[in-house]
C-alpha positions in Angstrom: 76.9 93.7 94.9 76.5 89.9 95.4 74.1 87.3 94.0 73.1 83.9 95.3 72.6 80.8 93.3 69.2 80.1 94.9 66.6 82.1 96.8 68.1 83.9 99.7 67.5 87.0 101.9 70.6 89.2 102.0 70.7 92.1 104.5 72.9 94.3 106.6 75.6 94.7 103.9 78.7 96.7 104.9 81.4 97.5 102.4 84.8 99.0 103.3 87.3 100.3 100.7 90.6 101.8 101.6 94.4 101.9 101.2 96.9 100.6 103.7 100.6 100.7 103.8 102.1 97.2 104.1 105.6 96.8 105.4 106.5 94.3 102.7 104.2 95.1 99.8 103.9 98.9 100.1 100.6 100.5 99.2 97.8 97.9 99.0 94.1 98.4 98.3 91.7 96.8 100.8 88.1 95.7 100.3 86.1 94.5 103.2 82.6 93.0 102.7 80.2 91.7 105.3 76.5 90.8 105.2 73.9 88.5 106.7 72.6 85.8 104.4 69.6 83.5 105.1 69.2 80.5 102.7 65.6 80.4 101.5 66.3 77.6 99.0 65.2 74.0 99.5 68.8 72.8 99.3 72.4 74.0 99.1 73.0 77.6 98.1 76.0 79.8 97.4 76.7 83.6 97.5 78.9 85.0 94.7 80.7 88.2 95.0 82.1 89.5 91.7 85.5 91.2 91.9 86.8 92.2 88.5 90.6 92.4 88.6 93.7 91.7 86.6 95.4 89.6 89.2 93.6 88.1 92.2 94.4 84.8 93.8 92.9 82.9 96.8 95.9 84.1 98.9 94.6 87.7 98.5 91.6 86.9 100.6 91.2 86.8 104.4 88.5 84.5 105.8 86.5 85.8 108.7 84.8 82.4 109.1 81.9 82.5 111.4 83.6 84.8 113.9 81.0 87.6 113.5 82.2 91.2 113.0 85.7 91.6 111.9 86.9 95.1 113.1 88.9 96.9 110.5 91.3 98.1 113.2 92.6 94.6 113.8 92.8 93.5 110.1 96.0 93.8 108.1 96.5 92.9 104.4 98.3 89.6 103.7 
């Protein structure tokens, strides 16, 4: 599902797809994606996750940062 710009080991991928009812936006579609990435390149590296869509902006993403697991039960769409 994702690719890296340099050599990397990607493992433990978890994907969540679902629908949620949002109090302002109504029915929204939710995609959760988590994995473990180890950079095996000599320098900087990036992971790319292709999401084909008609309209998607940075405000449609929720960053989990480096907090570890992000339980779906505490996540709500923006």
